[in-house]
Structures are given as structure tokens and as C-alpha cells.
C-alpha positions, 0 to 999 in steps of 0.5 A: 087479116093474116096475123103473124106471131113473133116469138119473144126470143126473136124480139129480144135478139132483134133488140140486142142487134139494134143496140149493138149496131147503135153502140158500134156507131158511137165508137170513136175510131176503129182500125179502118179510120185510125189511119186518118189520124197522125201518130201523135193523135193515135197515141192519145186516142189509144190512151182515151179508151177508159173515157166515156164514149161521148168524151172519146167522140168529142176528142176525135172530133176536136182532132179532126177539126184541128187537122182541118185548121192546121192543114188550111194554115199550112196550105196558105203558107205554101201558097203565099210564103207568108210566115204568119201562116206558118207560125200559126200552123206551129202554134195551133199544134203545140198542145197536141205535141205536149199531150202526145209526149205525156201519153207516150210515158204514161196514161193521161188522167181524166182532167188532163183530157179535159185540159187537152180538149178545151185548149184545142177547142180554143185554138181551133176557134181562134185559128179558124179566123185569125193568125197568131198575134205578134207578141206573147203574153196576150190574154184573150177570151171566148166570151163577151164578158171579162172582169176588166176591159180587154181587146181580145174577145173572140166571139165564135159560134162553136166555142164559148168559155168564161176562162181566159186564155194566154198566148205564147209564141210557139205554144198557141193559146193556153189554159192558164190557172194563174190568169183564171184565178186572177180573173175570178178574184177581180170579179169578186173585188168588183162585187160580181160574185155570180160571174166569179163563181161561174168562172170557178165552176168552169175551172173546177174540172181541171183540178187533179187530186193527188195523195201525199202520205195519206193527205189528199190535195188538189192541184191546178197544173199547167201544160206549157213549158215556161223557163225550161220547166218540165210539163206539167208544173204548178204555181203557188199563185193559183193554188193559194188564190183558188183555195181562198176563192173557193172558200169565198164561193162557199161563203156566198152559196153555202154549197159544200162542194166549194169548201171541199175543193178549197180544202184540197187546194189548201192541202197542197201547201202541206206537200214538200217542195221537192215532192211538188209543193209550193213552199221553200225555206230561205234565209228570209224565211218560208217563201211561196213559189210562183214557179214551184220548179224554181226554188231559188226564184223569189217573186215578190208579187206571187208570194204576197198574192199567194198569202192573200188567198191563204188569208181568205181561206183562214178567214172562212175556215179558221184553220190554224195552219193557214194562219201560221203560213200567212204569218210566215209569209208576212215575216219573210216579206219583212225580211226581204223588203230591203233587198227588193229596193234598188234605191229608185225602183222595186225588184220583181224578183231575187234569184239564185246565183245561176241567174242574175241576182235581181231585176227591176219590175216593170211599171205594172208590177211596181205599181202592183207591189205598192198595192200589195204592200198597202194590203199587208199594212191594212192586215198587219198594221206593220209600219214597215209595209206602209213605209215601203209602199209610200217610198215605192209610190214616190219612185213611180211618181218620179218615174212618170215625171221623168217620162213626161217632162 
């Protein structure tokens, strides 16, 4: 039997070559196939080189799938003339356009790549089987589970998420931290802490950590345009609620990761509004901004819901600054309530002189106002809150009587 001896150096060289071949196969794109991507995709891919290779590959695959979905929609529009297909084509490409504009100006953060990928996955999954809804502001989920019954459950083999997504015409299905924190709070109210914590776990990677004068703080940014906003923007609603929810998750689990994240989110209330913070000074007192880019837009439900989250955070941590912010919110609510009453209904918001001074709440938000005022009364004992809660509840009953008599 002939035995051939191979020198160790050749074995080592062979292993190195095999490793290099394998690694080259993992590179998400090269000069030969980059031409297959759009200019927007190329811009983003060029900014993704700092990501781990598996994330680069995932991004490339999401782009390829999105191209396939959009091409199919556009071809159906061309062959049928049905504008629903064209609307869907536009909607399914909105997020790509948003992130390519950001990537032209600066590098994208890791959590922005996370948001880009999950948003495109949601749109790919939806538009592979459906055209755009007729109305905006619809909530959907790619899970069989939700904290309350909703009609829009999209069960697909390739994408699953416990997060809710919101549809906006012209912008497709969007990841929205406000809706996500609302869902988590509903799970907690229902006593389903496990589902609430699962949702918070999925939400966690989408928080960006920033620094203001040595204070580290966390923000859940929003990546679609609302009311002429720049992108990204953020909301006191999701900031306050998530600070409270992650502290409650810590109470349930004693896992300090949740406590750390709740501290970071609460610290965002130490940032001035002009620097991206969430508190503005008004003639009524300090006000929590549901839209931090609109300091004159005083939304009642968003203000009080932010306070609920801060109150939960205080209950868990005993943080004296959290108590101060909560008390500030109570005082400004007391001061604004007379102006939030139209005489037969509640106002959704008061605004600055550049917009209409006030407008009436929808029936849903009017009912929510009653619920929130009852909550404030339960925490403060201030009779003004129960007085307005009862008055507004009477408005609601009279309205229902008029509607159905």
C-alpha cells in the first residue's frame, strides 16, 4: 500500500484556502451582483459593511424579496390598470426610501438596520398576499396573539412578530413604538405578564442609546413622517410607558436588564425639548409631548398616559425626580381641564396659534379621557378629576342617546 505523506504546511494552507472560500461565499454582495440592486439599496448596503456578515446577508435577502414583491405589484398594475396594485407598490417601497435618504446623510445605527429589516419583512409578508387597505391607521399583527380582538392578523410562513404594525396610506405597514407599548400595557392589565414581557423583549433591540451632557438615555424612534415631521422623531407616550413597563417587567422577573433599560428610557425626560426631549413649559405648567417635534401641540390623552408610565417607574424605583415629573403633570392637567371642555364634549388637544386652537375628541378618545381622569382621581384624590370624569361621561351618554333616539 502506497502511503503519501503530506507536509503540515500544505495542510495548513489548504485549510486557509477553504476558509477564505467559505468566507467569500458569505459576503452579501460584490461588484458583480451589486448592479442588481436599486440606487437606494446600494446606498444602504454600502453603509451596512460594519454589520456582522449574517446581518448583511439578511439585509440583502430582504431587499431581494422586496424587489420581487414590488415588481409583481407593478406588473399587475400595468396589466390590469387597477390602482390598488399601484398604491400597494408605493406603500411597500416607502421604508426603503426613508432609510436611503438617511443613509445619504450619515451612517445608520445598528438599531436602525434592525428597524429597516423588520419593517421591510412585515411589508414583504403582507404585500405578497394582499393589496393596501382602504383606510389609514389600521393595526395589524403577524402573530395569532393580541391583547384584544383585532381583525387584521396576518399568519405567514416566512415572518412572525409579536409587535403590532400600523398602516398609513403612502407609507405601508410601520413599526410604531406607541402602539407596541400600548399593547404591552394591555397585556399587563389583562394579567398576561408573559405575553407583555415577550413583546417588550422583541421591542428592546429597537431602542437607541444616546448621550446628553454625560447622561445616557434611551429612545424608541419613529421612522415614518407624521404631520410634516422630520425623520426620526419620538413620542413621550412610548417613552413614559416603556420606562414604566420595563420597570414592571423587572418587578416580575428580577432580571436587571429590564431595570437598566427602564432607567435609560426614563432619562430621556432629563433632555431639553430643543435637544429632542419630551417636556415643554406652558402657561399650564410642564407638559409631556406626544409629538416631541410639536411643542405647541398639547394632547390630553398622551400627556396623562405618559404620566401613567412615569408613575409606574416611580412605584418600582422610588426615584424622586420621577415623582416630581408626575406631580408636575398632575398640576398642568388640573390647570388645563377647563379649557379642554367645550361645554358638551372634551377636546382632544389644544394647539398653538398656527393651527386651530382646539378640536373635539373622537368618541373613542372622549371615552379614554373619562378613563384617564378616573385613574388620576384614584391616585391623587383630587375631586376636580372625578368632577370632570362624571361630566364628560354624561356628555358621552347624552351623545349616545341623541345618536340612537
